C-alpha positions, 0 to 999 in steps of 0.5 A: 715771622721766619726763623731765618730772619730770627737767626739771620747768622745761620744757617736754617730754613725759613719756616715761619714761626708764630710764637716762641717758649721755653716751656714746652707745655705752652707750645702750640703748632709753629712755635719756637722751643727753647730748650734752655737749661734750668736751676733744677731741670734741663730743657733738652729734656722736654724737646720730645715733648715741645716736638709733639706738642708742634714745635716747629724748630728747636734752639739749643745750647753748643755745649748740650749739641750731643745730648740734643743729637741723642734726642733727636735720634729718637724722634721721627720728625724733621725738626731743624736745631739751632745751637747757640751760645746762650739759649738764654740770650737768644730767647731774649733777643728773639722775644724783642724781635717777635713783639718789637714795639715798647712803651718810649719810656721804661724804668726799672728798678732792682734792690732786695727790699722795695721793688713792689712798692716803688714801681706802685708809687711810680705809677700811681704819681704819673697817673697824678699827673696826668700820665697813661702808666703801668707797673709790673711786678709781683704784684701784678700788671697794673694800668689804669682799670687792668690789673693781671696777677703775676707768679714772678717778679720779673716774667720771662721774656716772651711773656714780657715783651708780650706785655709791653707790646700790649701796653704800647699799642694801648698808648701807654707811654710810661712803665716802671718794673721790678727787676729781681736778681734771678731775673736780670741773671737769667737775661729775661731784662734783656731786649727791653730798651730802659730809660732809667735803673734804680736800686733800692739795697741790699740784703740777705736774701736768694743765697739758695740761688746765689752762691754768695752775697757778692754774687746776689750784688753782680747779679743786681749791678747787671741791671746797670752794666748789661740792661740799661742802654748808654747814658741811661739814669742811674737812680741810686740810693745813697744811704746804703754802703753800696752807693760808692760802688754803685755810682763808679760803675754808672759813671764809668758806663756813661749813666747820668746819676740821681741820687736819693737818700738823706745824704744826696747832694750834687744835681739831681740829687733827690734828698730827704730834709725832714722826716716826722711821725704822725699817728697814721703816716708822716711829714716829709720835706725833700729837696728835689734837684734844689726845690723844696718839697712838702707833703703829708705823706698818709704812709708809716715807716722810715723804709716807705719814706725811702721807697717813696724818694726812689719812686720820685727820683724815678719820675724825675728822670723819666719825666724831667730829665728823660723827657723834657717835661718840667715837673710842677712840685705843686702837682707833685706835692699833691701825688705824695699825698695821695699815694696808696700802699701796696695791697699787703704791704703794711696794709691796713686791717681796721676795726678791731674792737681794742682799737688796737693796730693791726698790719698785713705784711710780705716781709719774708726775709731779714731786712724787711721784717726789721723794717717793718717792726722799726715802722711800726715801734713810733705808732705802738703805746702798747706791745709790738706783736709779730706773727711770721713763719719762713718758707719751705724750700727756700734759703734757709739762713734766714730763719735764725736771723728773721727769729732773732730780729723778731725777738730783739724788736717785737713783744711778742713772737708768735711763730706760724707756718708760711708756705712750707711747701716739700718740707715738714712744718714743725722741722721749719718752726724748729729752725726759727724758734731754736735759741729763741727764748720766748715765742708761741709757737701755733703751726695753724697759721688761722689759729695763730692769727686768731690767738694773736687777734683775741690777745690784742689790747688798747694801744698794742700793734700787730704785724701778720708778717710773711705773706702779704698780698697772696690769696694761697698757702703751699702745703706740699704740692697743693696750694690751699685758698688762703690769705691773711687779710680776710684771715684777720679782718674774719677774726676781727669779726668773731671778735665784735661778735662775741662782745655783743653776745656777752652784752 
């Protein structure tokens, strides 16, 4: 594609463009470099590196013109610069033009918690119904037998559109993807042809990036006001305080509302009629637009029931409302009864010699920690244990909040290191434990898990929270191999071996 084709309203040369990136390290010969002003770094500083690596043109913000001219004056290469109002918006537009093919039915979900589980469930339900589907987000890309890890909840526009085009060419018609508040605000979703947008919930998170909770909410709201195409389907949680505000905004934008939750009513409502706890899951009775659906869900927790309702509403919007495919209730009941949890989301680790229940969960924010503790409590006859820490270089306000939630809801607390990054681990733990009277402080995460495993008795439950599916622990600038699930299994294996040696 030519540069003049990508920017038809600009006076630019017709040089060939074979790729684009906002990361100078990804630039190769023939690429277009976007000098994006970032949250911590200014992309204009990397223009020389991009040109040295083969960039044939630069895209920069108009308000950065003077800075760019100074940089370009010291570069002998004749490299054209395209000045735009917003480089992020331009990047999304160019990505969509470079990779124009997309699956026909794309749904995105935003919210503080539940995004990964929801898209995971959407994909599984669609596959159970015989459709070719993919899920895309924090866990990575899943499409049939294909699995690729991801570093971000919402990928940059170039990576995202490349992925969508690859899926479309493989005849995958349905995609469920996560949309983070940061990704939405940074316009990574712009250019994606969304048919459905969903909202799970809102709680304290990312205030190291967003100035206030209202700013955080407005960023998520933009999924419906800017990203979702006109007359799309808005899947909204009726059980949250933000429901009316979202309902009014989506109605104003001409979207069809698909409400879900215990208070859902009216046309297209997905309502939870009844829920009862079982030893390894829960029984659900759901009204889907007036039709009754009953199943045993092999997942624990009210929040998982909410995630499943959201996924069900997204599938209903994609298929029944958006693709004119009438859903079979019996097929949906079967799909829900066979759902598997997301790796690292209340993932059960079996085999403890005392028959204690052990779970690994990604909960690294206050609302999520409360949700998993509440979820496991009904299944716990003995003590409820929790092992957790907080990440460094992130929102510090949540540390005390998580500590108080743990103190209120758990019987035994072990504070340990999460991903301390550049912060001193002991300082993070001190912030967490300040004002909390009862806890065990074990910085080494492996030792913390081992200690707790040895302490568990019959009827006890343990939640190892914070890292979930992650396979590394970041200390300073180094990420060392570490997986809570593997460590839990190793600890159980050691306990079993020690018991056998005593016999």
